[in-house]
C-alpha positions, 0 to 999 in steps of 0.5 A: 922635589923628586922628579915625579912630584915635580912633573905632576906639579908642573902640569896640574891645574885646578883641584882634583874631584872624585866620587863614590857610587854604586851601579846595578846591573845592567849599567854602562857609562861612556867617558868622553875625552878630556884634558885631564887624567882619570881613574877608576877603582872597583871597590866591590863587584866587577866591571868591564873597562872599554878601552879607546881605539877598539882595544879588548875589553878589560875585565875588573875585579874587586881592588883593581885600579885603572889609570887613564893619563891621557884623557882618552875617551872610554866606557866602563860597564857591567858587561862588554855588550852593555849599551853605554849612556853618555856621562854628563857632569852637571854645571858645577862639574858634579856628577849625577848620583846614580839610584841607590838601589837596582832591580832585584837580583841585580848585580851591584858594583861599588866604584870610586872614580876621580879626575885630575886637570892636568896641562898637556901644553908642557907634559913631562915626558915621563907622563907621556910615555904611559900607555892609553891606560894603566891596569894595576890588578889587585894581588894579595900583599901587592902595592900595600901603600896604593891600597892604603891610599885607596882605602883612605879616599873611600873612607872620606868619600862615604863618610865626610867629616870635618876636614874632609874637603881639604884631606880628599884633594890631598888624598887624591894627589897621593893616590895619583903619585902612587898609581905612577910609581907603582907602574913605573917601578913595579909594573912596566914590563920593559924597563930597559928603556925610556924614563922607567929605565932613567928612574932606575938608573942610579947615575941618571936619576942622581942627575935629574934629582940634582937639576930638579932641585936646583934648576937655577944653578949654572950646571955643567956636564962635567959637574953632573958627570962628576956628581954621578961618578961618570966621565962627562962623555959616558954621562952625557951618552947615558943621560941623552939615551935615557931621557931623550935630551941632552943634560943641558938641553934637559935643563933649559926645558925644565927651567922654562917649565919651572918659570911657567909654573912660578908666574901662574902660581906666585906674585914673584916679581919677574926679576925673582922668577928669572933668578929662580930660573937660572937667569941673572938678566931679567931681559935675557930671561923674557927674551927666552921665555918668549921664544919658548911660549910665544908670549912675554912673561907678563902676558902669560901671568895675565892670561893665567890670571884672567882665566882664574886658573892660578890655583894648583898649577896653571892654565890648560895650555901654556902656549896660549893663555887664552884657551880653556882648561877645564877637565871632566872626570872620568 
């Protein structure tokens, strides 16, 4: 897998969910903070995003997409001054269905909203660099793949058909990847530093891809430098400057992240998990894992099973397997 796909897979817990709703003015919703990430798409009409921390309201038009990757509380309304009502999910996690018609002459807004459950315990730095919200305005001819994913998801939610239960989660995952890729590669204004620069730098991107493709390999800085056509010293400087960790330090961090994901999502014996994580000795792996997570691998796996959070990624807090990890829709 590539770095972006791996970063999402490492953080995912549970299944994403979404809804397609019509709102009639005046309307305002206050979304609480959550451990996940949420998005809003204005399919028809207009809306205002009321960002966290008192930032200026953001006008949203037809086709605009907003991603709130850090689960921060926020508001959505027909106008900035409209009072907000708390958004409270039903016990099954679904959201109340608003009225299908409003007052005569009231403005109508069609929204597509969704949420992802993501663990923050080992958040990949690629995602931690994201701003409080990402706004992707609709522009003619811009982001055709993202628009296609939005259209497909909207159609499945509007008219569910056989297979929709499997198609919708897959489209939600696809939409999240398109949102992130669009922002990282085309919309971010400063792409000279950080992970935006790392993904755009051919040498660093090649090295990251190699590390993610084969984390169990006994990589050396010399090998990675040769792979990218740079000397050992030049490669190490460039990688560290852009990624924020030295090459082998990042490899160790990614190995432990991979190990946690394997323990949560597979029934592999500990020896196999150790080998896939780059450790020939189960004892050495267990020692390194406990140093990183604070618990032994077997205890970590049991905690994930007890919570029933193995599907799709793992517990909400990888350092404390007994913690709760349910995300709320945005």
